[in-house]
C-alpha positions in Angstrom: -0.1 0.1 -0.1 1.5 3.2 -0.6 2.4 5.2 2.4 0.9 8.2 1.4 -2.3 7.1 1.6 -1.6 5.3 4.5 -0.8 8.3 6.4 -3.7 9.8 4.9 -6.1 7.6 5.8 -4.4 8.0 9.5 -5.0 11.7 9.3 -8.8 11.2 8.1 -9.2 8.7 11.4 -7.6 11.5 13.5 -9.9 14.3 12.3 -12.8 12.0 12.9 -11.7 11.2 16.4 -11.8 14.8 17.6 -15.3 15.3 16.2 -18.4 16.2 18.0 -19.7 14.0 21.4 -23.1 13.1 21.3 -23.2 13.4 25.1 -23.9 16.4 27.2 -20.5 15.8 29.1 -18.7 19.0 28.5 -15.2 17.5 29.5 -15.2 15.1 27.2 -16.2 17.4 24.3 -12.9 19.7 25.5 -10.7 16.6 25.5 -12.0 15.5 21.9 -11.3 19.4 20.8 -7.7 19.1 22.5 -7.2 16.5 19.8 -8.1 18.6 17.2 -5.7 21.4 18.6 -2.8 19.1 18.8 -3.4 18.2 14.9 -2.8 21.9 14.0 0.6 21.8 15.7 1.5 18.4 13.4 -0.1 20.3 10.2 2.3 23.7 11.0 5.1 21.4 11.2 4.6 19.8 8.0 3.9 23.2 6.4 7.2 24.2 7.7 8.6 21.5 6.1 7.1 21.5 2.8 6.2 18.1 2.9 2.0 18.3 1.9 0.2 17.3 -1.0 -3.2 18.5 -1.9 -5.0 15.6 0.2 -3.1 16.7 3.5 -4.4 20.3 2.6 -7.8 19.6 2.3 -7.6 17.7 5.7 -6.5 20.5 7.0 -9.1 22.9 5.9 -11.4 19.9 6.9 -9.5 20.2 10.7 -9.9 23.8 10.6 -13.9 23.2 9.7 -14.2 20.9 12.7 -12.0 23.2 15.1 -14.8 26.1 14.1 -17.7 24.3 14.4 -16.7 22.1 17.9 -15.4 25.4 19.1 -18.8 27.1 19.2 -20.6 24.3 20.2 -18.5 24.1 23.2 -19.4 27.6 24.0 -22.8 27.2 23.4 -22.8 25.4 26.5 -22.2 28.1 28.8 -19.0 26.6 30.2 -16.4 27.7 28.4 -14.7 31.3 29.7 -10.7 30.5 29.4 -10.7 30.4 25.7 -11.5 33.4 23.9 -13.6 33.4 20.5 -11.6 36.2 18.9 -8.3 34.2 19.6 -9.5 31.0 18.5 -11.1 32.9 15.3 -8.0 35.0 14.8 -5.5 31.4 14.9 -8.0 29.6 12.2 -8.0 33.2 10.1 -3.8 33.2 10.1 -3.7 29.8 9.1 -5.6 29.7 5.7 -4.1 26.9 4.0 -0.8 24.6 4.4 0.7 26.5 1.2 0.4 30.0 2.6 1.9 28.8 6.4 4.5 26.8 4.4 5.4 30.8 2.4 5.9 32.5 6.1 9.2 33.5 6.9 11.0 32.3 10.2 9.2 35.2 12.3 6.1 34.9 11.0 5.9 31.3 11.9 7.2 31.6 15.1 4.1 33.9 15.8 1.3 31.5 14.5 3.4 28.6 16.2 3.4 30.8 19.3 -0.4 32.0 19.1 -1.2 28.1 18.8 0.6 27.4 21.9 -1.4 29.9 24.0 -4.5 28.7 23.0 -3.5 25.3 23.6 -2.6 26.5 27.3 -5.6 28.0 27.5 -8.0 24.5 26.3 -5.8 22.6 29.0 -6.6 25.1 31.4 -10.5 25.0 30.9 -10.0 21.5 30.9 -8.5 21.6 34.1 -11.3 24.1 35.7 -13.9 21.7 34.2 -12.8 18.8 35.8 -13.1 20.2 39.0 -16.3 21.7 38.5 -17.8 18.8 37.4 -16.0 16.0 40.0 -17.1 18.1 42.7 -20.8 18.4 41.2 
């Protein structure tokens, strides 16, 4: 089997795993959403190394859609107060495509990675807060 096809299938399964959780468990929603954020870091690395094709580009765009959709659902729960909607949307707008990321200079790419990291840490803080809140409640 072609290695790129196998890798693409694995990436599609990762995106599917970070999708919406049908239950009302906000902790599980955020944990799944964090999986999406981890994948963004991987795609940034792939773009930095210029190791992507049109299939990876399509998966990246699909992942961005999942992130924004899931984030809006988490916001609608009323329990997310540690991650800014503006920050998430700005991050998604700053990485419109893998091709775009691959053309950034080192300084701009470092800013994108830093922005990703701040949001990622914010998600972990939110998850910790939710775990405590829901364990007590």
